[in-house]
Each structure stands twice: as structure tokens, then as C-alpha cells.
N, C-alpha and C positions, 0 to 999 in steps of 0.2 A: 504494500500500500504506500502511496505517496501523498504529499500535500495537495496534489492536483486532483485527488479522488473525492474531495468533499462534496462537490456538486455533481452527483451522478444520479441516474434513474433509481427509483426505489427498488426495482427488481434487481439491480446490481448490488444494492446494499444487502438485500436478503440473501442473494447468492454468495456474497462475501461472508456473511454471518454463518451460513450453512457450511461453507468450506472451512471456516475457522473452527467450527464445532468439532470437526473430525480430524483436526491437525494438532500438532504439538505446540503450535504458536500460542504464546501467552497474550491474551487480549481482554479488553473490557467492552461490554455492550452498554451503551447509554440510551435510555428510552424516555421520551416525554410521556408521563403517565397522567398528568392533570394540568389543565389550563383554566385559569380564571381570568376573564376579560379577554383581551385580544393578544394574539401572538403570531409570529411568522409561520410556525408549523403547529400541527394539531397532535393530540394524544396518539401514540402508536408510532410516531416518527423515531427512527433509530440511527445511531451513529456507532460505528465499530472503531475502537482505538487500540492500536498495537502497543506493545511495551516500549517501543521507541518514540511514541507520540504521534506517529502517522495514523491516518484513518480513512474510512470510507463513510460518506454520508454527512449530513449536517442537521443540527437541531434548530438553529436560528439563522439569521442573515449574516452571522459571523461575530455577533457580540459576545456569545458565551463559550464559543468553542475552545479558546485558550484556557479558560477556567475549568471546563469539563475535562480537558486533557490533563490538567494538573490533578484534578480529583481522581481521574482514572489511574494515575500513577500510584496514588495512595491506596486505591482499591486493590490494585495488583499486589502491593506490598503487604496489605493486611489479609488479603484473600477473602474479605467479607463484603457483601453488597451494602450499599448505602442509599438513602433517599435524601435528595437535596432540593431546597426550594429557592427560587430566584424571583424576587419581587421587582418587576420592571415598571411598576405603576407610579412610584413616587417621583416627584419633580427633581429631588436631590439625589436620587439613587444613581450611583455611578454606572450601573449596568444599563440604565435606560437612556443614557445621553445620546440622542440623535439616532436611535436605531429603529424607530417606527413601531415599537411594540408598547403596549400599555396594559400588561397583564402580569399574572403570577404563574410561574411555570415550575412544576415539580418534575424532577428528572431522577430516574432510578438507574444507578450504576451497579453493575455486577460483573464479577469475573466470569468470562465466558466458559461454559461447560458444554457437554454434548446433549444437555436436556432439550435444546431447541431443535436438534436435528430431526426428530420424528415429525413434528408439525410442519417444519419447513419442507420436508420431503413431500408431505401431503400437498402443499401449495405448488411445489415444483411439478407435481404430477397433474395439476389442474384442479385440485380440490380446495375447499375452504375450511378454515378452522378458527377456533378462538383459544388463545393461550391465556391461562389464568395464573397469575403470579401473586404470592403473598408479599405485600409491601410492609405492613405492620400488623402485629397481633398481640392481644392480651391473653389469647387462648394458648395454653402450653402445647396444644396439639399441633400448632402451626409455628413455623419459623420463617423469618424473612428470607425470601428467595424460593420457598417451596413452590412447586409448579405442577400443573396438570394442563391438559388441553382437551377441547371438545372437537371431535372429528365429525364435521357436518354430514358427510356422506354416510358414515356409519351410525350417526345419531347417538353417540355415546361419549362419555368422558374417559380419558386414559391418564393414569398417573405418570408423572415424569420424575418427581422427587418429592419426598415427604409422603404423608398418608392423608388421603382425602375421603372423609366419611361420606356416606351416601346422603345424609341430611343436608350437607353443604352443596354437593354437586347437583342434587335435585332442585335446590333453590336457584342455582345458576343456569340450569339447562335452557330455559326459555330465552333468557337474555343472551346467552352464548350462541344459540342458534340464530338469533336475529343479527348479532354483530358480525358473524363469520362471513356471510355473503356480501354484506355491506362494506366490509373492510374498515369498520369504525371501531373505536375503543372507548372505554369508560372505566373510571375508578369508582368502586362501590365499597361501602362498609356494611357488614352484616353483624347482627347480634347473635352470639351463640352461647346460650346459657349465662347471659350477663356479661360476656366477654366480647369486646369488639375485634373484628378481623377485617382489615382493609385489603381489598383485592383489586388487582388491575386486570381487566378483561380486555384482551387485545385481539380484535377480530382481524384476521389476515385472509384476504380474498385472493384467489388466483387472478393474475392480471388479465384484462380483456384482450381478445385477439383482433387484430386488424388484418384483413386479407385483401391484398392489392392484386387485382387482375390486370396484367399488362407487364411489359418488359421494356418500354421505351425509356428514353433519357429522363423524362419527367417523373419516373417512378422512384428513382433513387432519393430525391429530396423528401418525398413522402415517407419512405421507409426510415430514413435517418431521424426525421422529426417525430414520427410515431414511436420509434424506439426510445427516444429521450422522454417522451410523454408516458412511458410505462406501458405501452402496448406490446404484446407479443406479436411480431409481424411475420406474415407468410406472404411470399410473392408467388403468384401463379402465372405461368406462361402458357399461351395457346398456340396450337398449330405449328409446333416445332420452334416457337420463339424461345430465345435463350433466356432462361430464368435460373441462374446458377448462383451459388454462394460466392463465387469469385466476382460476379457482377454486382451482387447486392450483399456485401459483407455484413451490413447492419441487420439484415433479416435473420430471424430465428430459424427460418426454414424456407426452402424454395421447392416448387412443385411444377411439373408440367402435366397438363391434362387437356381434355377436350371440353369446350364450354358446356356441352350438354351432359357432362358427367361430373359436374361440380359436386352435387350432393352425394355421389358415390365415392368421390375422392377425398372430400374434406368432412370433418365433423363440425357441423354448423349448429350453434345454439344461441340462446338469448344474449350471450356475452361475446358474440362474434359480430364484427362490423366490417362491411364490405365496401371496397372502392373499386369501381369498374372503369378502367382507363386504358383499354387496349387500343382505342382509336380505330377499331375495325367495327363497322356497323353491324355486320352479321354476328360476329363473336360477342359483341356487347349485348346484342338483343337476346341471344341464346343464354348468356350468363344472367341477364336480368330475369328471364323467365325462370331459371333455376333458383335464383336467390330469393325471389318473392314467394316461392313455395316452401321456403325454409323458415325457421324461427328467427332469422337474423332481423334485428330491429332497425338497422341502418344499411341502406344500399345507396351509396353515393355514385351517381352516374355522370361521368365527364361529358361535357358538350352542352350546347345551347338548348333552350326549350323546344325550338323547332325540330331538332334532331329527335327528341323524345316523342314529340307528336308524330313524326314519321314512323317511329317504332310502333307506336300504338296503332297507327293505321295499318301497318304491315301485320300486326297481330290480329286485328279485326278481320282482315281478309282471310285469315286462317281460322276464324271463329273463336279466337282466344280473347276473352275479356278478363279484366282485372277487377277484383273486389276492392271495396274501399280500404279494407285492412291491408291488402297487398300494396296498393298505391300509397298508403300512409307511410310505408317504410322506404319509399323511393325519394331521394333528395337530388333533384336535378333542376337547374345547373348545380353542380356540386360546390360545397364550401360556403363559408360565411362571407358576407359582403364587407370585405376589408379594402376594396379598391385594389385588389391584388393583380399583379401583372407578370412579375418575374417568376421563375420556377419555384424558388424557395418561398416566395410570398404566397403563391398558389398552394403550395404544400402546407404552409401554415394555416391557410384558410380551410383546407380539407381536414387536417388533423384537429383543428379547433372545433369544427362542426361535429366530428365524430365524438370528441370529448364531451361536448355539450349534450349530445343525445345520451351518451353513456351515463352522465351525471344527472340526467333529467333536468336540465337547465334550459331556459330560454335566453339566448345570448343577449347581453345588455351591458352597459357601463356599470362597473361596481359602485361608482359614486351615486348611482340611482337606486342601489339596493338597500332596502330597509333591513335592519337586524344584522345578525352575525354573518360573516362571509362564508364560514364553514358550517354545515349542518351539525348539530350536536346530537349525540346519542341520547335517546330518551328511553331508558329502560327501568322496569320496575321488578323488584325481586319478590318472589313468593314469600308469604309470611312463614316463619318457622313453625314446625309442627308443635302442637300443644303438648306440654309435658303431662 
């Protein structure tokens, strides 16, 4: 890890954490576990710090990283996790000078062990999970750093360290199942026989996929920006077009297939976003027909409105009509209205639109948004069983 690795996609941070879990390298994982007020990043954000102070990821815009690295060194030395609070809300607070934050941030630092490898393997395989970590406990049954995780596909909790009684996991199950696919996190405190236990519920969702159909020169900027935006990117070439890892090194995968076989070749679901930009009228039309028959919520089609109208006319001549639901998933002309013209500007417009659909947002200026910029987890724990 180098000092240039601070600002990397979240998928790279998780990959680095998983790799470090199974290595002999001494490292500390720092995680934002609670935010009161406004902050640059939200709960669940992670930074991995090596013994030499280098790291991957960032927790703020740069204001706390030096202090976190210093704390990480002490955590490595002691071998014990610690919970630190940074108050950036005060006018006279040295941490808050000119950084654009106005909140209180709790950061949990822990010596990295292999306890995170199982849940991160689930995410790497395309699944969702919620990691539950003990931050503080008055209950002797729990120690700081004890950990379990909820496997969303299996619908069950699995212990990673410490002992997790059924009465605790049962109270957490509904919240954990909601946080996992959303990829959101929350700190909660439960009462267990009069003793308070503070837990961090960290929902980790598999990243969404962006499938780009085409292999022209304008595809590469879309692939690069989508990767930086934490999409897993697949490039698909048609009719012998060259879609290789050498041409698109930023892509997670490259595929060659026929437009009419898209659903046979690819696993398409509600977290798959499609960009059709082969610039071939016939191929794009066949691809569109395949994609709207799938669960894909976003089919971005390159080209002007007139081109889409011609496609619909061609479909009508074949007695193929589209339902309202099918048409609702089609975005053409593709992209947000940014006044884009150059390849990277157009790519930014496309990736931004896919992100907006993924996050269920209507694109607008943040200055016009009321309330918090980030959605907050709103979870309720079941009442403890009566004694």
C-alpha cells in the first residue's frame, strides 16, 4: 500500500481488507461507526492502515487521516481495539478548521484478524451480509471486538469471534436483513438483563454491475469511470468485435456473444445496469429486446430519440410491442443533461445516470435538497423476551 491509495473505489478497499485478512501483514482497520450531524463519509466507511502508516481508503476529506494513522500505531502496539470520537462541530475545534464537516464522528480501530474474511468472501461472490461488531459492553458475555455476521442468502447469523446467544441474534435479525442489501450501517444499543451492549451493524452489499454492450473507442471512458464509481463492469462485444481484457483493463470481465443470446450468456438481475452503445442499429435493437425482458432496471441506449423511434417502428412491423414497464427501464438518449460533448464528459453523464437510478434519486442540485445528503438507516430492534 502507498500514500496514493487513499482515494480508491470502495470495492478496492474491501478487496485490500480481505487480502490482508489472510496474510501475515500487521494492519489496522479503521471504520466510521457513528455520525452525528454532517460528515464527509457515512457509517461503514473503512480505511486499512499498514504498520508503516501507509493505507488504502479514506474516512474524511483528509482532516483526520494523520491522527487515525497515529492511533493505528498505538492499536498495533497494544493489540487491542479502541473507539475514538472526533467532534468537528465546535467553532474552536482544531479538527474542524476549514474542512467542510460539522458533525461528531466515532471511529472504531482494531487490529486486523481473519474474522472479516468469511463475510467479505460472501460479498466477493455476489452476496450481501451484515457484520455485527461489539463496540462497548456492560455485559460480561461480550467483549469489545466480538463479531458475528448475518448471511443474507442463507438467512442466518454465523459467529466469527466470541459467543452470540440466540436472544441477541434474534433481536438483530430483522435489522441485519434490511441493512445487508442496502449496504447501510447503524450503531445500536441493546439492553440485556440490565446491561447495555453497543453494537455496530455494518451492512455490506455486493456492488452493482454495469454491463456495457459495445467495443468502440467511447466504451473505455465509461468503463474507467464506472469502475471508480464502484460498479463491477462487464464489457460485451458483438459479432466478433474485440472485447478483451487487454483493450479494457479496467473491466472486471469481458465477454463476446450474440445480441440475441444476452440472457443466456449473462446473469441479469435487479442490480444489473445496462449501457447499449455498439452503434450498430440491428445489434442495439436485438440487445434492447433482450434486456427489457430481463429484471434489469436501467437500459441506457446510445443515440438520439429519432433512432429509438425507428427501432420501435421496426419492432411494430414484427408485431412486437412494449409494455409500459419495459419502456420505463429504457433511458434514451442516454445520460444526464450535463451539456456533455467530449468522450469523458459523455461517460460521466452515463455513469451518473446509472448511479442515480441505482440510488433511486432524481438528479438535482444538492443545494436544492432538503434534509441530510445521505439516507440514514432507520431500524428498530425487537423488544427483548420477557423474563
